N, C-alpha and C positions, 0 to 999 in steps of 0.2 A: 277452783283449787289450782293454783298455778303449777303445782307438781304433776297435774294430770292434763293440762292443756294439750289438745291434739291426740290424747291417748284414749284407749278403750275404757269403759266403765264396766268392771267385772261384777260389781256388787248389786246391780239392778236386774240381773238376768232373771231372777224369780218374779219380777214384775212384768217384764216385756218378752220373756223367753229368748232374748238375744242380748248381745253386748251392744251398748250404745257408745258412740264416740263423742268425746268432749269436743267443743269448738277449738279450732286452731287459733294461733295468734293472728294469722291473716283473716280468718273468718270474724274474730272479735273486732279487728280493725274495720272490716266492712260494715258490721253492725253499728260500730261507733260512728262511722261516716253518715249513717242514716239517723243519727240522733239517740241511739240507745247507749246508755251509760254502762260502763264496766265497773263492777264493784268486786269486793273480795269475799272469799269463802275459806281462806287459809291456804296452806301449801299442801298438806297431806290429808286434810279432813279429820284432823285429830280432835277428840272431844276435849276442848281446852280446859274444862273444869276438872279433868282427871290427870293433867300433866303438870309438871313443875312450873314455877314462875318463869324460869328461864326458857323453857320449851315453849310456853304459851306466848311469851314476848317474841320469840324467834318466828313462830308461825304467823303472828299478826304483822310483824315488821317485814319479814321477807316477802310475804305475799303483796303487801302494799308497794314495796319498792320495786318488785318485778313487774307489777301492772303499770306503775308509773314509767318504768324504763321502756317497756314494750309498747305502750299506748300513748305516752306523752302526757297522761293525766293521772294524777294520784287519786285513787278511789276515796270517796268520803264515807262510803257505807261498807259494813261488814255484816255478813249473814253467818251467825254462829253455827258451826256444824252440830247437827242433832238438836238445834235450838238451845244448847246448853250454855248458859251464861249465869255468872254470879257477880258480886261486886268487884271481886279481884279481877276478873276477866274484863269486865266493862271498864275498869280503870286502866288496865293495860292497853285495851283497844283505844281509848281516849289518848293515852300517852304515845301510841304509835301514830296518831294523827286522824283516826276515824272520828267522824262526827254524827254518824248515824249507825244504829245497830238493829238487827233483826234476830230475835231469839224466840224461844219457846214460850209456852204459857207460864204465867207467874200466879202465885197464890199466897196464902198466909205464910209469912216468914220468908218469902222470896223477894228479891229486889225488883 
């Protein structure tokens, strides 16, 4: 989540009993130098299926642009926050330039 790069994660305290810090841009660059790809998880970790078309497109596009600007490589993959994806969001992700998506389980009636 580009909006949280280098910041503390306050929402996982109940799992590890402490705050966890997200990687910084410098740390991401060092991992990238070692061959680890940097992909996207949005800007604010919004559940994209619950937000407007405009908000979802903004989350997808801004995150991809920021990663490309900071790392020099536009991410091909997007991991949908909460695993939440439907056809509308998958189309918006494709329109934003993503070619690979990771979501939650699907079942009858799900894309």
